[in-house]
N, C-alpha and C positions, 0 to 999 in steps of 0.2 A: 633715419633712412639708411639703407645699406650703402656701402662705398661705391663710388663710380668704378673703381678698378676691379670690383667683383663682378662686373658685367651686368649691373642692375640698370634701373631707369636712367635714360640719357639726359644730359643737360638740355639738349635740344627739345625733348618732349616737355620738360619742365617749363622751358621758355614759351612754348606754344600754349600750354595751360595758363601761364601767367598772363599772356596777351589776351586770352579770351575772358578770363575771370577777374582780371585786375579791377580795382575801383575806378570809377569815372575820373577823368583827368581834372575836372573843375572841383578843386578841394577847398580853396580859400574864398570866403565871401559867397557861399552858395546861395544864401538867402537873397542877396542883392542881385546876383545873376538870375535867379529864378524870377524875381518880380520885375526884372528888366524886360521880361517877355511882354508885359502889358504895353509900355510905350512902343516897343518894336512892332507889336501886333497892330497897334492903331496906325502907325506910319504905313505899314503894309496895307492896311485896310483903306487908307486914303489913296494909295497907289492903284488899288483895284478899280477906282473910278475911271482909269484910262480906257478900259474896255468894258464899261458898264453896259450890259445888254438890256437890262430891265431894272427897275428900282431895287429889286432884291436878288439880282443875279448879275454876275460879271464873267466875261470870258477870260479874265486874268485875275486870279484871287490869291496873291502871295501870302495872306495870313495863314493859309493852309500849311505853307512851308514853316512858318514861325511856330505854329502849334505842334507840328510833327517834330521839329527840332527840340522843343521843350520836353516832349514826352520821351524822346530818345535820350536826352541828357539827364532828365530829372525823374523819369518814371511817373508814377501816379501823382507825385507832388505837383506836376505841371497842370493838373486839372484846375486848381484854384486860380492861377493867373490867367490861363486861357479862358476859363469861364467868365472871369471878371472882364477881360478884354472883349469877349464876344458880346456880353451884355451892354457894354459901353458903345460898341460899334452898332449894335441894333438900335439903341436909344438915339444915337446920332443920326442914323438913317431916317427914323421916324420924324425927328426934328427937321432934317433937311427937306423932306418931302412935304412937310406940313400936314402929316396924317393925324387925324383925330385919334386919340388913344386915352385909355384910362389906366390906372395902376394895375387893374386886373389883366387887361389886354397886354400891357407891357410885360407883366410877369409871365403870362402864358407864352407870348411870342418870343420874348427875350430868353427866358429859360429854355424853352423848346429849341430855339436856334442854337443856344450855347451847347446844350446836350447833343443835338444832332451834329454839330460841328466837332465837338471835342471827343466824344466817346469812340467813334469809328477810328479816328487817328490815334487815340490812346491804345486801342486794341491792335492797330497795325504796328505801332512801336513796340508793344509787348511781344508780338509775334516775331519781329525782327530781332529783338534782344534775346529771345529764346533760341534763335538760330546761332547765337554767338556773335551777331553783327554789332559789336560794340567798338571795334577799332580796326580800320575805319570802314564801317558798313560791311564788316566781314571781308575786307579787301575786295568787295564786289564779286564775291564768289557766286556760283550759280544759284544756290538756295536763297541767300539773302536777296539777290537780284530778282528772282521770281516772286518772292514774298513782297518786295517793294512794288513791282510792276502790277502783278495780279491783285495782291491784297490792297494796294493803293487804289486801284480802280474800283474794287468793291467798297472800300471805305468812303471814297468820294461819292459813289452812287448812293450809299446809305445816307450820307450827309445831305445830298441834294434832295432826296425824297423826304427825309425826316425834317429838314429845314422848311421845305415847302409846306408839309403837313402842319408844322407848328404855326406858320403864318396864316394858313387857312383857319386853323382852330382858334387863333386869336382874333380873327375877324378884321385884320389890318391889311388884307391883300385884295380889297375890293378894287375892281377895275383892272386887275393884273391877272392874266391867264397863266397861272402857274404851271399848267400842263406844258406850255411852251417855254417855261423857264427852267425846268428840271435838267434838260440836256445841256444848255449853256452853263448852268450852275455846276453840273458834273464836270464839264470840260474845263471850266475856270479853276475849280479845285484841283483837278488832276494835273493841269499844266503848271500851276503854282507848286504843287508837291514835287513833281519830277524835276522841274527846272531849278528850284531853289532849296528844296528840303535837305538833301544830303550835303549841299554846299554849306548851309548854315550849321549843320552838325559838325562837319569837319572844321569849319572856321572857328567854332567854339573850342575844339579840342586841340588845335594847333596854333602856333604863332604864324599867322598868315603872312605878315609882311616879309619876314626872312625867307619864307617858302617861295613867295612870288619874286623876290629879288635875289635869288640864288645865282650861282655862277652861270648856269645855262639859260638864264632868263632871256638873253638876246634871241634865242631860238623861239621863244614863246611869243614875243610881241609882234613880229612880222606875221606870224600865222594867225594871231588874234586879229590883227588889222585886216588880214585877208578875209577872215570869217565875217567880221562886222561889215566890211566893205561890200562883200558879196550880198549880204542880206539887204543892206541899204540900196544897192544898185537894183536888186530884184524888185523891191517894193517901190522904188522911184519909177522904174519902168512900168510897173502895173498901174501906178497913179497917172502916168501920162496917157495910157489907153485903158481907162477903167472898164470900158465895155467888153474888153477881151479878157474873159475869165482865165484863159490858159496862162497868161503872163505871170500871174501870181504864183503859179506852181514852180517857177524858176528858182524860188527860194529853197527848194529841195536840194539844189546843188551845194548848199551849205553843209549838207550831210557829209560830203567828202572831206571838207576841211575840218569839220568837227571830229571825224574819225582819225584824221591825220594828227590832230592835236592830242586826242585821247591815247593814240598809240605811241606818241613820242614824249609826252610830258607826265608829270606825276598826277595821281588822282585828283589832288586838290586843284591843280592848275586846269585840268580838264573840266572840273566842275565850275571853276571860275569862268572859263570861256563859255560854258553852257549858260551860266547865269547872265553873263553880259549879253549873249545872243537873245535870251528871253526878254530882258529889259529893253533891248533895242527894238524888238518887234512890238512890244507893248507901247513904246513911245512913238514909233514911226507910223503905226496904223492910224491913230487918230490925227496925227500931224499931217499925214499925206492924204487924209480923207478916204481911207480904205476900209471904213467900217463894214461895208457890205461883204468884204472878204475876210473879216476878222475870224470867223469860225474856221475857215480853211487854213488860215495862218496858224491858228492854235493847234490844229491837227499836224501841221508841219513842225511846230515846236515840240509836240509829243514825239514825232518821229525823230527829231534831232536829239531829244533826250534819250530815247531808246537806243539810238546809234551810239551815243556816248557811253551808256552803261554796258552795252554789248561789248564794246572795245575794252572797257575797263575789266569786265568779267573775263574776257580772253586773256588779258595781261595777268589777272589774278591767277588763273589756271596755269599760265606759263610759269609764273614765279613759284607757285606751289610745286610744280613738277621739278623745277630747278632745286628747290629746297629738299624735296624727297630724294632726288638723285644725289644731292650732296650728303644727306643723311645715310644713304645706302653705300656711298663710295668713300666716306671719310669718317674716321673715328672722332666723335665730338670732343673727347677729353684731350687727345694729343695732336689732333689735326693730321695724324698719319692716315694712310689709306686703310680702309676696312679690310678684313680678312678676305672676303669674296672679291673685292675690287683689286686687291693686291695680287691674288691668284690669277685673275683675268689679265692684268697688265704684265705680270711676270711670264705667263704662258705666251703672250704675244711677243714679248722680247726674246724669249727662247726660240720661237719659230723664226723670227727675223735673224737672230744670230746664227741659227743652223743653216738658213738659206744663204746668208752672205759669208759664211765661214769665219765669223768673228767670235772672239772669246766673250764669255759672260760668267759672272760669279754671283753667288748668293751668300749673304751673311745671315746667320741666325743669331739674334741678340737677346739676352735674358738679363733683366735688371736684377742684380743680386740683392738678396735680403729684403725684398719688398714686404714680406709678411712681418718681419721684425719692425719695420718702419710703421706699418699699419697698427700693430699691437702696441708698440711703445709710444708712438706720437699721434696716433689717430689716423683715420682714413683720409682726412684732408691733407696731411703731410704725405701720405702715400700717393694721392692724386698729383700733388705738386712735384714729387719725385718723378712720376711718369711723364709729366709735362716737360720738365727740365731735361730729362733723359732724351725724349724725342727731339727736343729743340737742339740739343748738343749733337745728336746724331746727324740731323739735317745740316748743321753747320759744316760737318766734315765730309758730307757727300756732295757729288756734283749735281748740277741741275738735271741731268739725264737719269740720275739714280732715283729709285722709288723706294720710299720707306713705308712699311705697313705694320699695323699692329694686329698680330694673330690672335691675341686674347690675353687677358691678365697682364703679366709682366713680360710677355714674349713678343718680340718684334722680328721683322725680317727686312732685309734690304736687297733689292735686285740691282746689280751693277753691270749694265750693258757695256761691252767693249773692254771689260776689266779681266785680265788673267789673274793667276794665283798671286803673283808678286804684287800687283796693283791692289788687289783685294786685301792682302795682308797689310799693306801700307795704310789703307783706309781704316782697317780694324785697329791698327796701332794708334792712329791719330784719334780715333774715337775714345780709346782707353785713356790716352794722355789728356784729352779734353775733360773726361770725367774726373780724373785725378785732380786736375786744376780746379774744378768746380765743386769738389766735395767739401763738406764742412762737418763739424761735430753735430750741428742741428739737422743736417740733411746729407748723410753719407751716400755717395753715388759711386757705384762700380758695376761692371757688367762682365758676363761671360759671352764669348763670341765663337761661333762655329762657321767655318768657311768651306764652301764647295764650289769647284769650278766645273762648268758644263763639259760633260764628256760627249763623244760622238753618239748621236742617236738618242740622247737622254731627254726625258720630258720633265715637266715641272715637279711632279710628285716624287720622282726618283732623286732629283737634285735637292729638293727640300728635305728628303729623308737623310741624305748624306750630310747635309749641313747640320741637321738636328743631331745626328750621331756625333759629329765633331763638337757641337755645343755641349753635349752630355759629358764628353771627355774633358773639356775645359772646366766644367763644374766639378767633376770628380778630382781633377788635379789641383784644386784650390781656388777656383774662380778668379775674377779680375784678370783674365788672360784670354787669348784666342788660340784655337787649334784649327789646322787645315785638314780637311778630309783626305 
């Protein structure tokens, strides 16, 4: 690849590509992690009975989240453990209900249920992975978020219809009107997916305990307690007056707290709060005897999830904008200001100096013999020379001074409040610092041109005069400065 100092592809763009296309983080013991899906799925399947709406439908179906996480983490290899777990869950349901079945009906119903459950979620995970949503869920950008919400709804609807059709075809759904089970089945899958799916993906990719116990954790737990307390209070109030349907909708006030958490915490913590909210609703509804309101509360949980993801998407866009602004304003190799950003800042400093009648000087700096370093030691050594040169320059400048990289081996420094004598002293300090830092392996020297702002002068004219002084310093032997 061409050298960084030749103005080619930036380190930042390479880092972005690596983040999108890097291998999955689970590298060691992948087989064990993969088949751990089966017991985790069965535990989640047992938890689904908390809000069981019908023998083959639940308003809370967390196995959907486990299957989704398996496909996000392992791709098509997740089909085997998810299929096995779904078959075991189906067989257990038949045994629990005492339903008469044969090997043929078990095969038709079980395999049909497993395929209806697994294939739509596998396709959803494939669509998300194609958007680059591998770390972490594409930082909840707009495209992955839309695919998760809209594609998740389609996947859960397909699973509900396909699973119902499989049970009817197997002849094991007698006495159960599956026409009225499809919607609860859909809602149960969708709430499980939104509330827990991304959390399981992120938990598998990160060290969760250090993340939740980080330095700013004290700000998380009071907000988490407020979120769970508000949910508990709303449901307890609804349980006291069950005939009043409106009271159950007070749980929507939890949206405000969930948004607060999502805006002030990391994505993993926001997902952790959402997961706890979902579990608390699933536990409190049967405990408080609110089964008649379960469907409304699951819609509230969907709204809670959408609020969380919307906040995370906004924060993702904000962070992207900050990164783009940093890429536009900062040279990624030397951390100096980019050419355009330096010109903008220098022009503003010149306007302020002209208005206030204060001096200002501009240094043009050229790292000597960069081509020889590149040709003799390689472009890596040239990049290191540029980095060290910029760092040494910054050490000799004040905090108000601005260092910019104009391109290649050429830099400039804007010195507000500095007259010719002060600017010359700064240039002398830079040359002395380079002499102290130079070595046989990495020789460092520079030529410097100095121009002090004249009355009525603008940035272009000042830069040209400093450049002319720089050219004179180079003609006169380099490793020196000249004043315009």
